[in-house]
C-alpha positions in Angstrom: 0.1 0.0 0.0 1.1 3.6 -1.0 2.3 5.7 2.3 1.1 8.9 0.5 -2.1 10.4 2.2 -4.3 12.8 0.7 -6.6 15.0 2.9 -9.2 17.2 2.0 -10.8 19.3 4.6 -14.2 20.9 3.9 -16.1 23.1 6.2 -19.6 25.4 6.4 -21.8 26.9 8.4 -25.1 24.9 9.5 -28.4 26.5 8.0 -30.3 25.0 10.7 -32.4 22.3 8.8 -30.7 19.6 10.8 -29.4 21.3 13.8 -28.3 24.8 15.3 -28.3 27.4 12.8 -24.4 28.8 12.6 -22.5 25.8 13.8 -19.5 25.2 11.7 -19.6 21.8 10.2 -16.6 19.9 9.1 -16.0 17.1 6.7 -12.7 15.3 6.1 -11.9 13.0 3.1 -8.3 11.1 3.5 -7.2 8.6 1.1 -4.3 6.4 1.3 -3.7 4.1 -1.9 -7.2 2.5 -2.4 -8.7 3.4 0.8 -10.7 6.5 1.7 -12.0 7.8 5.1 -14.5 10.1 5.4 -15.4 11.9 8.7 -17.7 14.4 9.6 -19.1 16.5 12.6 -19.2 19.8 14.2 -15.9 21.7 14.2 -16.0 23.1 17.6 -16.1 19.4 19.0 -13.1 16.8 19.3 -12.5 14.9 16.4 -13.1 11.6 18.3 -16.7 12.6 18.4 -17.1 12.6 14.5 -18.8 10.2 12.7 -16.8 7.9 10.1 -17.0 5.8 7.3 -14.2 3.8 5.2 -14.5 2.7 1.9 -12.1 0.3 0.1 -11.8 0.4 -3.7 -10.4 -2.0 -6.1 -7.6 0.4 -7.3 -6.1 3.8 -6.1 -7.4 5.6 -9.3 -11.1 4.9 -8.2 -10.6 5.7 -4.9 -9.3 9.1 -6.2 -12.2 9.5 -8.5 -14.2 9.0 -5.2 -12.5 11.8 -3.3 -13.1 14.2 -6.3 -16.7 13.4 -6.8 -17.2 14.0 -2.7 -15.5 17.2 -2.9 -17.8 18.5 -6.0 -20.9 17.1 -4.2 -19.8 19.2 -0.9 -18.8 22.2 -2.7 -22.4 22.3 -4.2 -23.9 22.3 -0.7 -21.9 25.3 0.2 -18.6 23.8 1.6 -15.3 25.4 1.3 -11.7 23.9 1.4 -10.1 24.7 4.6 -6.3 25.1 5.4 -4.9 21.9 6.8 
């Protein structure tokens, strides 16, 4: 497995539809080789409280395509890239 880790961090303010208005939401996508881990939660809470989902793909190229797709989906919903 490749040791390179690609990480994308996206943030957005809550619109209040599924929680309190104004809280900052954080969505992190990490890829290492053919595995992707997606974590999400409120930015002001510790990361161990975030929900997490891991996906394994048949190839690193498919994993990278998944990351790109998720970034586009989240930016369409108002998320912006954050500095890591």
